[in-house]
MARTORPA-458881 format. One line per field, with one value per residue (C-alpha): residue number from 1; x, y, z. Coordinates in steps of 0.25 Angstrom, whole numbers, plus 5000, padded with zeros to 4 digits. Example, Ala and Ser with C-alpha at 12.3 -4.5 7.8 and 13.67 -1.06 7.14 Angstrom:
! MARTORPA-458881
n: c(1 / 2);
east: c(5049 / 5055);
north: c(4982 / 4996);
up: c(5031 / 5029);
END
This chain:
! MARTORPA-458881
n: c(1 / 2 / 3 / 4 / 5 / 6 / 7 / 8 / 9 / 10 / 11 / 12 / 13 / 14 / 15 / 16 / 17 / 18 / 19 / 20 / 21 / 22 / 23 / 24 / 25 / 26 / 27 / 28 / 29 / 30 / 31 / 32 / 33 / 34 / 35 / 36 / 37 / 38 / 39 / 40 / 41 / 42 / 43 / 44 / 45 / 46 / 47 / 48 / 49 / 50 / 51 / 52 / 53 / 54 / 55 / 56 / 57 / 58 / 59 / 60 / 61 / 62 / 63 / 64 / 65 / 66 / 67 / 68 / 69 / 70 / 71 / 72 / 73 / 74 / 75 / 76 / 77 / 78 / 79 / 80 / 81 / 82 / 83 / 84 / 85 / 86 / 87 / 88 / 89 / 90 / 91 / 92 / 93 / 94 / 95 / 96 / 97 / 98 / 99 / 100 / 101 / 102 / 103 / 104 / 105 / 106 / 107 / 108 / 109 / 110 / 111 / 112 / 113 / 114 / 115 / 116 / 117 / 118 / 119 / 120 / 121 / 122 / 123 / 124 / 125 / 126 / 127 / 128 / 129 / 130 / 131 / 132 / 133 / 134 / 135 / 136 / 137 / 138 / 139 / 140 / 141 / 142 / 143 / 144 / 145 / 146 / 147 / 148 / 149 / 150 / 151 / 152 / 153 / 154 / 155 / 156 / 157 / 158 / 159 / 160 / 161 / 162 / 163 / 164 / 165 / 166 / 167 / 168 / 169 / 170 / 171 / 172 / 173 / 174 / 175 / 176 / 177 / 178 / 179 / 180 / 181 / 182 / 183 / 184 / 185 / 186 / 187 / 188 / 189 / 190 / 191 / 192 / 193 / 194 / 195 / 196 / 197 / 198 / 199 / 200 / 201 / 202 / 203 / 204 / 205 / 206 / 207 / 208 / 209 / 210 / 211 / 212 / 213 / 214 / 215 / 216 / 217 / 218 / 219 / 220 / 221 / 222 / 223 / 224 / 225 / 226 / 227 / 228 / 229 / 230 / 231 / 232 / 233 / 234 / 235 / 236 / 237 / 238 / 239 / 240 / 241 / 242 / 243 / 244 / 245 / 246 / 247 / 248 / 249 / 250 / 251 / 252 / 253 / 254 / 255 / 256 / 257 / 258 / 259 / 260 / 261 / 262 / 263 / 264 / 265 / 266 / 267 / 268 / 269 / 270 / 271 / 272 / 273 / 274 / 275 / 276 / 277 / 278 / 279 / 280 / 281 / 282 / 283 / 284 / 285 / 286 / 287 / 288 / 289 / 290 / 291 / 292 / 293 / 294 / 295 / 296 / 297 / 298 / 299 / 300 / 301 / 302 / 303 / 304 / 305 / 306 / 307 / 308 / 309 / 310 / 311 / 312 / 313 / 314 / 315 / 316 / 317 / 318 / 319 / 320 / 321 / 322 / 323 / 324 / 325 / 326 / 327 / 328 / 329 / 330 / 331 / 332 / 333 / 334 / 335 / 336 / 337 / 338 / 339 / 340 / 341 / 342 / 343 / 344 / 345 / 346 / 347 / 348 / 349 / 350 / 351 / 352 / 353 / 354 / 355 / 356 / 357 / 358 / 359 / 360 / 361 / 362 / 363 / 364 / 365 / 366 / 367 / 368 / 369 / 370 / 371 / 372 / 373 / 374 / 375 / 376 / 377 / 378 / 379 / 380 / 381 / 382 / 383 / 384 / 385 / 386 / 387 / 388 / 389 / 390 / 391 / 392 / 393 / 394 / 395 / 396 / 397 / 398 / 399 / 400 / 401 / 402 / 403 / 404 / 405 / 406 / 407 / 408 / 409 / 410 / 411 / 412 / 413 / 414 / 415 / 416 / 417 / 418 / 419 / 420 / 421 / 422 / 423 / 424 / 425 / 426 / 427 / 428 / 429 / 430 / 431 / 432 / 433 / 434 / 435 / 436 / 437 / 438 / 439 / 440 / 441 / 442 / 443 / 444 / 445 / 446 / 447 / 448 / 449 / 450 / 451 / 452 / 453 / 454 / 455 / 456 / 457 / 458 / 459 / 460 / 461 / 462 / 463 / 464 / 465 / 466 / 467 / 468 / 469 / 470 / 471 / 472 / 473 / 474 / 475 / 476 / 477 / 478 / 479 / 480 / 481 / 482 / 483 / 484 / 485 / 486 / 487 / 488 / 489 / 490 / 491 / 492 / 493 / 494 / 495 / 496 / 497 / 498 / 499 / 500 / 501 / 502 / 503);
east: c(5136 / 5126 / 5120 / 5117 / 5115 / 5102 / 5095 / 5098 / 5093 / 5081 / 5078 / 5081 / 5071 / 5059 / 5062 / 5062 / 5052 / 5041 / 5045 / 5042 / 5029 / 5024 / 5028 / 5019 / 5009 / 5010 / 5000 / 5006 / 4989 / 4984 / 4974 / 4977 / 4964 / 4970 / 4984 / 4979 / 4969 / 4969 / 4956 / 4950 / 4951 / 4962 / 4959 / 4956 / 4968 / 4976 / 4973 / 4975 / 4990 / 4992 / 4985 / 4993 / 5007 / 5003 / 5002 / 5013 / 5024 / 5040 / 5039 / 5028 / 5037 / 5049 / 5043 / 5033 / 5040 / 5050 / 5039 / 5033 / 5046 / 5045 / 5030 / 5028 / 5013 / 5009 / 5013 / 4999 / 4993 / 4996 / 4989 / 4977 / 4978 / 4981 / 4968 / 4960 / 4964 / 4962 / 4948 / 4945 / 4948 / 4940 / 4929 / 4929 / 4932 / 4917 / 4914 / 4923 / 4914 / 4911 / 4927 / 4932 / 4934 / 4943 / 4960 / 4964 / 4957 / 4962 / 4952 / 4941 / 4944 / 4944 / 4929 / 4924 / 4931 / 4937 / 4950 / 4959 / 4957 / 4959 / 4973 / 4976 / 4973 / 4981 / 4994 / 4996 / 4993 / 5005 / 5013 / 5011 / 5014 / 5025 / 5030 / 5026 / 5035 / 5046 / 5046 / 5045 / 5057 / 5064 / 5061 / 5067 / 5079 / 5080 / 5078 / 5086 / 5098 / 5097 / 5097 / 5108 / 5119 / 5127 / 5120 / 5114 / 5099 / 5093 / 5097 / 5087 / 5078 / 5078 / 5075 / 5065 / 5057 / 5058 / 5052 / 5040 / 5039 / 5041 / 5029 / 5021 / 5021 / 5019 / 5012 / 5000 / 4993 / 4993 / 5008 / 5007 / 4997 / 5004 / 5017 / 5010 / 5006 / 5021 / 5026 / 5017 / 5018 / 5033 / 5033 / 5022 / 5033 / 5045 / 5038 / 5038 / 5052 / 5056 / 5050 / 5055 / 5069 / 5065 / 5060 / 5072 / 5082 / 5074 / 5080 / 5069 / 5057 / 5042 / 5039 / 5052 / 5049 / 5036 / 5039 / 5048 / 5039 / 5030 / 5040 / 5040 / 5028 / 5028 / 5022 / 5011 / 4997 / 4994 / 5005 / 4997 / 4986 / 4995 / 4996 / 5012 / 5013 / 5029 / 5027 / 5023 / 5011 / 5005 / 4992 / 4987 / 4974 / 4979 / 4989 / 4978 / 4968 / 4977 / 4984 / 4970 / 4966 / 4978 / 4977 / 4985 / 4981 / 4987 / 4980 / 4967 / 4970 / 4969 / 4955 / 4953 / 4960 / 4949 / 4936 / 4926 / 4925 / 4921 / 4936 / 4941 / 4935 / 4941 / 4954 / 4958 / 4950 / 4959 / 4972 / 4967 / 4967 / 4982 / 4988 / 4989 / 4995 / 5007 / 5009 / 5009 / 5020 / 5029 / 5025 / 5030 / 5044 / 5045 / 5043 / 5054 / 5062 / 5060 / 5061 / 5075 / 5079 / 5071 / 5078 / 5081 / 5077 / 5067 / 5079 / 5085 / 5074 / 5077 / 5091 / 5090 / 5080 / 5088 / 5103 / 5107 / 5095 / 5100 / 5100 / 5087 / 5078 / 5085 / 5079 / 5066 / 5065 / 5068 / 5060 / 5048 / 5051 / 5054 / 5040 / 5032 / 5039 / 5038 / 5022 / 5019 / 5026 / 5022 / 5008 / 5008 / 5017 / 5006 / 4995 / 5003 / 5005 / 4990 / 4985 / 4994 / 4989 / 4976 / 4973 / 4984 / 4985 / 4969 / 4967 / 4977 / 4972 / 4959 / 4957 / 4943 / 4945 / 4950 / 4960 / 4967 / 4977 / 4990 / 4985 / 4991 / 5005 / 5005 / 5002 / 5015 / 5023 / 5017 / 5020 / 5035 / 5037 / 5031 / 5041 / 5052 / 5050 / 5048 / 5063 / 5066 / 5057 / 5065 / 5080 / 5075 / 5071 / 5080 / 5074 / 5061 / 5058 / 5061 / 5052 / 5041 / 5043 / 5043 / 5037 / 5026 / 5020 / 5014 / 5009 / 5004 / 4996 / 4991 / 4984 / 4974 / 4970 / 4969 / 4962 / 4955 / 4945 / 4940 / 4942 / 4933 / 4922 / 4922 / 4920 / 4908 / 4900 / 4906 / 4906 / 4911 / 4918 / 4933 / 4933 / 4928 / 4939 / 4951 / 4944 / 4945 / 4960 / 4964 / 4959 / 4963 / 4978 / 4976 / 4972 / 4985 / 4994 / 4991 / 4992 / 5006 / 5010 / 5006 / 5010 / 5021 / 5023 / 5021 / 5017 / 5002 / 5001 / 5000 / 4990 / 4980 / 4984 / 4979 / 4966 / 4963 / 4966 / 4956 / 4944 / 4948 / 4947 / 4934 / 4927 / 4932 / 4927 / 4914 / 4914 / 4916 / 4906 / 4895 / 4898 / 4903 / 4892 / 4894 / 4889 / 4877 / 4880 / 4891 / 4891 / 4887 / 4883 / 4876 / 4882 / 4882 / 4876 / 4889 / 4892 / 4877 / 4880 / 4891 / 4886 / 4874 / 4883 / 4890 / 4877 / 4873 / 4886 / 4885 / 4870 / 4875 / 4887 / 4877 / 4868 / 4879 / 4884 / 4871 / 4868);
north: c(5045 / 5048 / 5059 / 5047 / 5035 / 5044 / 5047 / 5032 / 5026 / 5036 / 5030 / 5016 / 5015 / 5021 / 5009 / 4998 / 5005 / 5004 / 4990 / 4985 / 4993 / 4989 / 4973 / 4977 / 4980 / 4966 / 4956 / 4942 / 4935 / 4944 / 4943 / 4950 / 4959 / 4963 / 4966 / 4973 / 4983 / 4979 / 4976 / 4989 / 4996 / 5006 / 5017 / 5031 / 5037 / 5026 / 5024 / 5041 / 5039 / 5027 / 5034 / 5047 / 5040 / 5031 / 5045 / 5052 / 5046 / 5048 / 5052 / 5061 / 5070 / 5071 / 5075 / 5084 / 5092 / 5095 / 5099 / 5107 / 5115 / 5116 / 5120 / 5127 / 5131 / 5122 / 5110 / 5112 / 5107 / 5092 / 5094 / 5097 / 5087 / 5076 / 5082 / 5081 / 5067 / 5062 / 5069 / 5061 / 5049 / 5050 / 5052 / 5043 / 5032 / 5034 / 5026 / 5015 / 5006 / 4996 / 4992 / 4993 / 4979 / 4979 / 4981 / 4990 / 5000 / 4988 / 4980 / 4991 / 4993 / 4978 / 4976 / 4986 / 4984 / 4969 / 4962 / 4970 / 4984 / 4979 / 4972 / 4987 / 4995 / 4985 / 4985 / 4999 / 5001 / 4992 / 4999 / 5012 / 5008 / 5000 / 5012 / 5023 / 5011 / 5013 / 5027 / 5029 / 5019 / 5029 / 5040 / 5033 / 5029 / 5045 / 5051 / 5041 / 5044 / 5059 / 5058 / 5045 / 5047 / 5036 / 5023 / 5018 / 5023 / 5011 / 5003 / 5011 / 5011 / 4996 / 4996 / 5005 / 4997 / 4983 / 4987 / 4994 / 4982 / 4974 / 4978 / 4983 / 4970 / 4960 / 4970 / 4973 / 4986 / 4987 / 4988 / 4997 / 5005 / 5006 / 5010 / 5020 / 5026 / 5025 / 5031 / 5043 / 5047 / 5048 / 5056 / 5066 / 5068 / 5068 / 5079 / 5089 / 5087 / 5087 / 5101 / 5107 / 5104 / 5111 / 5123 / 5125 / 5122 / 5136 / 5144 / 5152 / 5155 / 5150 / 5164 / 5168 / 5155 / 5160 / 5172 / 5166 / 5158 / 5170 / 5175 / 5163 / 5163 / 5149 / 5147 / 5158 / 5154 / 5161 / 5152 / 5140 / 5143 / 5149 / 5140 / 5141 / 5135 / 5134 / 5127 / 5113 / 5119 / 5120 / 5112 / 5112 / 5110 / 5096 / 5091 / 5093 / 5085 / 5074 / 5072 / 5071 / 5057 / 5049 / 5040 / 5028 / 5015 / 5013 / 5026 / 5020 / 5007 / 5014 / 5016 / 5002 / 5000 / 5009 / 5004 / 5011 / 5023 / 5031 / 5028 / 5030 / 5044 / 5048 / 5043 / 5051 / 5063 / 5063 / 5059 / 5071 / 5082 / 5078 / 5078 / 5092 / 5092 / 5084 / 5091 / 5105 / 5098 / 5094 / 5109 / 5114 / 5107 / 5111 / 5126 / 5125 / 5121 / 5132 / 5142 / 5137 / 5134 / 5141 / 5137 / 5121 / 5112 / 5103 / 5091 / 5099 / 5101 / 5087 / 5089 / 5102 / 5097 / 5086 / 5093 / 5094 / 5088 / 5082 / 5068 / 5066 / 5074 / 5066 / 5056 / 5061 / 5063 / 5049 / 5042 / 5052 / 5049 / 5034 / 5033 / 5040 / 5033 / 5019 / 5022 / 5025 / 5015 / 5003 / 5008 / 5006 / 4993 / 4986 / 4991 / 4987 / 4972 / 4972 / 4976 / 4964 / 4954 / 4959 / 4964 / 4960 / 4945 / 4943 / 4951 / 4943 / 4928 / 4932 / 4927 / 4931 / 4927 / 4937 / 4936 / 4924 / 4914 / 4922 / 4934 / 4941 / 4934 / 4938 / 4953 / 4953 / 4948 / 4959 / 4969 / 4964 / 4964 / 4976 / 4982 / 4976 / 4980 / 4994 / 4995 / 4990 / 5002 / 5010 / 5005 / 5006 / 5021 / 5028 / 5041 / 5045 / 5055 / 5044 / 5035 / 5045 / 5049 / 5035 / 5027 / 5034 / 5044 / 5036 / 5026 / 5037 / 5045 / 5029 / 5025 / 5037 / 5035 / 5020 / 5018 / 5030 / 5029 / 5015 / 5016 / 5031 / 5025 / 5012 / 5021 / 5029 / 5015 / 5012 / 4997 / 4994 / 4982 / 4979 / 4985 / 4998 / 5000 / 4994 / 5004 / 5016 / 5012 / 5009 / 5024 / 5031 / 5025 / 5027 / 5041 / 5044 / 5037 / 5046 / 5058 / 5055 / 5051 / 5065 / 5073 / 5069 / 5065 / 5079 / 5083 / 5088 / 5077 / 5068 / 5077 / 5076 / 5059 / 5059 / 5066 / 5061 / 5047 / 5047 / 5054 / 5045 / 5031 / 5035 / 5038 / 5028 / 5018 / 5026 / 5025 / 5011 / 5008 / 5015 / 5010 / 4996 / 4986 / 4983 / 4972 / 4972 / 4980 / 4988 / 5005 / 5014 / 5008 / 5015 / 5018 / 5006 / 5007 / 5010 / 5023 / 5026 / 5027 / 5034 / 5046 / 5048 / 5049 / 5059 / 5066 / 5066 / 5070 / 5082 / 5086 / 5086 / 5095 / 5104 / 5106 / 5108 / 5120 / 5125 / 5127);
up: c(5143 / 5156 / 5144 / 5135 / 5147 / 5153 / 5139 / 5138 / 5150 / 5151 / 5137 / 5139 / 5153 / 5144 / 5134 / 5145 / 5153 / 5140 / 5138 / 5152 / 5151 / 5138 / 5143 / 5156 / 5148 / 5140 / 5143 / 5140 / 5138 / 5127 / 5114 / 5101 / 5105 / 5118 / 5111 / 5100 / 5107 / 5122 / 5128 / 5124 / 5139 / 5138 / 5145 / 5137 / 5142 / 5137 / 5124 / 5123 / 5126 / 5118 / 5106 / 5108 / 5110 / 5096 / 5088 / 5093 / 5091 / 5092 / 5076 / 5081 / 5092 / 5083 / 5070 / 5076 / 5086 / 5073 / 5064 / 5075 / 5075 / 5061 / 5058 / 5073 / 5075 / 5062 / 5070 / 5079 / 5066 / 5070 / 5082 / 5076 / 5065 / 5077 / 5085 / 5073 / 5070 / 5082 / 5085 / 5073 / 5078 / 5090 / 5082 / 5075 / 5086 / 5089 / 5078 / 5080 / 5089 / 5078 / 5076 / 5091 / 5091 / 5080 / 5081 / 5072 / 5060 / 5049 / 5055 / 5056 / 5041 / 5040 / 5047 / 5035 / 5023 / 5021 / 5025 / 5014 / 5018 / 5033 / 5029 / 5020 / 5032 / 5042 / 5033 / 5030 / 5044 / 5047 / 5037 / 5044 / 5060 / 5053 / 5048 / 5062 / 5071 / 5060 / 5063 / 5077 / 5078 / 5069 / 5078 / 5090 / 5082 / 5078 / 5091 / 5099 / 5089 / 5093 / 5108 / 5108 / 5101 / 5108 / 5105 / 5093 / 5092 / 5087 / 5100 / 5108 / 5096 / 5092 / 5109 / 5111 / 5097 / 5102 / 5116 / 5108 / 5099 / 5111 / 5120 / 5108 / 5102 / 5113 / 5122 / 5111 / 5114 / 5129 / 5129 / 5117 / 5125 / 5140 / 5133 / 5125 / 5138 / 5145 / 5132 / 5131 / 5145 / 5143 / 5131 / 5139 / 5150 / 5141 / 5130 / 5141 / 5146 / 5131 / 5129 / 5143 / 5136 / 5123 / 5131 / 5140 / 5127 / 5119 / 5131 / 5133 / 5140 / 5137 / 5135 / 5123 / 5118 / 5114 / 5109 / 5100 / 5096 / 5092 / 5083 / 5073 / 5064 / 5064 / 5078 / 5077 / 5078 / 5065 / 5057 / 5061 / 5051 / 5039 / 5028 / 5020 / 5007 / 5011 / 5023 / 5028 / 5033 / 5018 / 5017 / 5032 / 5031 / 5021 / 5029 / 5042 / 5033 / 5028 / 5041 / 5051 / 5043 / 5046 / 5058 / 5062 / 5065 / 5078 / 5083 / 5078 / 5086 / 5099 / 5095 / 5094 / 5107 / 5115 / 5120 / 5112 / 5102 / 5115 / 5119 / 5105 / 5106 / 5119 / 5117 / 5102 / 5108 / 5118 / 5110 / 5100 / 5112 / 5117 / 5104 / 5104 / 5117 / 5112 / 5100 / 5107 / 5116 / 5104 / 5097 / 5110 / 5109 / 5095 / 5099 / 5108 / 5100 / 5090 / 5101 / 5104 / 5089 / 5079 / 5066 / 5066 / 5055 / 5058 / 5058 / 5071 / 5081 / 5089 / 5088 / 5095 / 5104 / 5110 / 5107 / 5123 / 5129 / 5141 / 5143 / 5151 / 5140 / 5130 / 5137 / 5139 / 5125 / 5119 / 5129 / 5124 / 5110 / 5111 / 5120 / 5108 / 5096 / 5104 / 5107 / 5092 / 5087 / 5097 / 5094 / 5080 / 5081 / 5089 / 5081 / 5066 / 5075 / 5076 / 5062 / 5055 / 5066 / 5066 / 5053 / 5042 / 5047 / 5047 / 5034 / 5027 / 5033 / 5034 / 5048 / 5053 / 5068 / 5076 / 5084 / 5076 / 5082 / 5082 / 5080 / 5093 / 5089 / 5075 / 5081 / 5091 / 5079 / 5070 / 5081 / 5082 / 5066 / 5064 / 5074 / 5069 / 5052 / 5058 / 5064 / 5049 / 5045 / 5054 / 5051 / 5035 / 5035 / 5046 / 5045 / 5050 / 5039 / 5027 / 5034 / 5037 / 5023 / 5015 / 5025 / 5036 / 5026 / 5016 / 5024 / 5032 / 5020 / 5014 / 5029 / 5029 / 5016 / 5017 / 5032 / 5035 / 5026 / 5026 / 5042 / 5043 / 5035 / 5042 / 5056 / 5049 / 5044 / 5029 / 5028 / 5015 / 5009 / 5006 / 4990 / 4994 / 5006 / 4996 / 4986 / 4995 / 4999 / 4984 / 4979 / 4990 / 4986 / 4973 / 4976 / 4986 / 4978 / 4964 / 4972 / 4978 / 4964 / 4956 / 4968 / 4974 / 4991 / 4996 / 5010 / 5001 / 4994 / 5006 / 5012 / 4999 / 4997 / 5010 / 5009 / 4996 / 5000 / 5009 / 5003 / 4990 / 5000 / 5005 / 4992 / 4985 / 4996 / 4996 / 4980 / 4981 / 4992 / 4983 / 4970 / 4972 / 4976 / 4992 / 4999 / 5008 / 5022 / 5018 / 5020 / 5030 / 5043 / 5054 / 5068 / 5076 / 5091 / 5098 / 5088 / 5091 / 5105 / 5105 / 5095 / 5105 / 5117 / 5109 / 5104 / 5117 / 5123 / 5115 / 5119 / 5131 / 5130 / 5121 / 5135 / 5144 / 5133 / 5134 / 5149);
END
């Protein structure tokens, strides 16, 4: 009884404090723009933390740890993929100057291609974010059930979900950012404690653990470059290329919260450098589990970690997972409410004025409805694997082929019509669907589908633009004055750095 009371009290205290932090950050009088992106005076470090908290959710920690246990040194591919992905974001951020007053990626696409592409992007983004919130709720329920079997896990899951819905819906981006910082701090404190417990459980010294790992080829550096057709290492290059393009609309929303392109570059550059550190921590946990029990099936990794865990360590572990799950869920919940109120409603009703009457109230109601809908999806897909396979994966693979090409082209100065964007999207969907119908839903098919869909979308847009008659003012535009100044500063810095190297 004392065992469970300690763990329960720790988790309950964390949830109550999270609610208090969220309510403290809530402003009573707030405009819709402040609710959506704040006043654009966020410190760079705060934007870095909230971006990391959005990227790393409870599902990331649970799934990646088991994958690292199974894949060995090959798991470092994740850090390379994510580093490259967010390094690209830091470079693309330099071209977001003309769109810094927008509130979402859907608005940026709509400002160039019209309301119908804006509506399509907003709808598919909202579906993706609902699925992500459902996944994090599912993970919270699973981890509570694994750690505490004396009470119904749905009680704490409902409590945690209602708390994040309350502060994310009524507090806006300020409450989401502040709670993300608090939750990420708890994650960084608790992870070393989990590492310590798993290491103690191996009953070996660091030298003995190193020598043990050295005997297994899965963890040798040479195995990192080896491609084996009978394992999940096959198609390393194809997987790398297909995974890089995916960027969550919630993460892109952090760019719109920045003061300008230079701050976007700093934020995503810092994120790309910190991500490998976090992945290394998770990899170390997996390595210690492998040293302690090298022959476990993947499904038994977390039961092994949690077995015989003291209540304090178990409470720290639950707080860590809950914190990361809530930080990802509240960010997706907030972005979904903004897109519904700002992009979907405005596109359907043809509202020109921004903000329109009751826009803030609609956003809050949308956040509440999105949270409740995510809970319903979670109840329908009780198994996280089913949720990932039937809901998250199709949307995740559809998003880059529909959203990425028009967005990238807009950043690089392409100005097209609604017809141009719709032709590109339709071509990408038809090609991706044809590939899946022909070959089935296999891993290598998904990779080819993403790459071919992105390429088909971009080429179809170019073909439609140059083959069809276009109104005046469409096509490629030159850099604006702000972008030119940024380029001049970068070139001047490179010349200055080159002179220092020569000295």
